C-alpha positions in Angstrom: -83.2 -98.5 -27.5 -81.9 -95.8 -25.3 -84.6 -93.4 -26.5 -87.3 -95.5 -24.9 -86.3 -95.1 -21.2 -89.7 -93.8 -20.1 -93.2 -93.2 -21.3 -92.5 -89.6 -22.3 -89.9 -90.9 -24.7 -92.3 -93.4 -26.2 -95.0 -90.7 -26.4 -92.6 -88.5 -28.4 -91.5 -91.3 -30.8 -94.9 -92.6 -31.7 -96.1 -89.5 -33.6 -92.7 -89.2 -35.2 -92.9 -92.7 -36.6 -96.5 -92.1 -37.7 -95.4 -88.9 -39.5 -92.3 -90.5 -41.0 -93.6 -94.0 -41.9 -97.4 -93.6 -41.9 -97.8 -96.1 -39.1 -96.9 -95.8 -35.4 -96.3 -99.6 -35.3 -93.2 -99.1 -37.4 -91.4 -98.1 -34.2 -92.0 -101.6 -32.8 -91.0 -103.3 -36.0 -87.8 -101.4 -36.0 -87.1 -102.4 -32.4 -87.7 -106.0 -33.3 -85.3 -105.7 -36.3 -82.6 -104.0 -34.1 -82.9 -106.7 -31.4 -82.0 -109.3 -34.0 -78.6 -107.7 -34.9 -75.7 -109.8 -33.7 -72.0 -109.0 -33.3 -71.4 -111.4 -36.3 -73.8 -109.3 -38.5 -72.0 -106.1 -37.6 -68.6 -107.7 -38.3 -69.8 -108.9 -41.7 -71.1 -105.4 -42.6 -67.8 -103.8 -41.4 -65.8 -106.2 -43.6 -68.1 -105.6 -46.6 -68.3 -101.8 -46.4 -65.2 -100.5 -44.6 -62.8 -101.0 -47.4 -60.0 -98.8 -48.7 -62.1 -98.0 -51.8 -64.9 -96.7 -49.6 -62.7 -94.6 -47.4 -63.1 -90.9 -47.1 -60.4 -88.9 -45.3 -61.1 -85.4 -43.9 -58.6 -83.0 -42.5 -59.6 -80.3 -40.0 -57.6 -77.1 -40.5 -57.4 -75.0 -37.4 -56.5 -71.3 -37.6 -52.9 -72.0 -36.8 -52.7 -74.6 -39.6 -54.8 -72.5 -42.1 -51.9 -70.4 -43.2 -49.7 -73.5 -43.8 -52.5 -75.2 -45.6 -53.1 -72.3 -48.0 -49.4 -72.4 -48.8 -49.5 -76.0 -49.8 -52.8 -75.9 -51.6 -52.3 -72.8 -53.6 -54.6 -70.8 -51.4 -57.6 -73.1 -51.7 -59.1 -74.7 -48.6 
């Protein structure tokens, strides 16, 4: 994991895992689990969860589009 590049990072994560999970060893168990993830596992999860039914679309309205947006939505944003 990128957050474990030096001992200072490890020293910061150990108490966070102790506080969050009640055991500092949870950090190392999580690292073990993460190292077992394969490209195939990620692909299977993507196929399973990234479906049209699970899709959420968001539109970002800038100030220049805000006026046009309020015209099309009846003033609601």
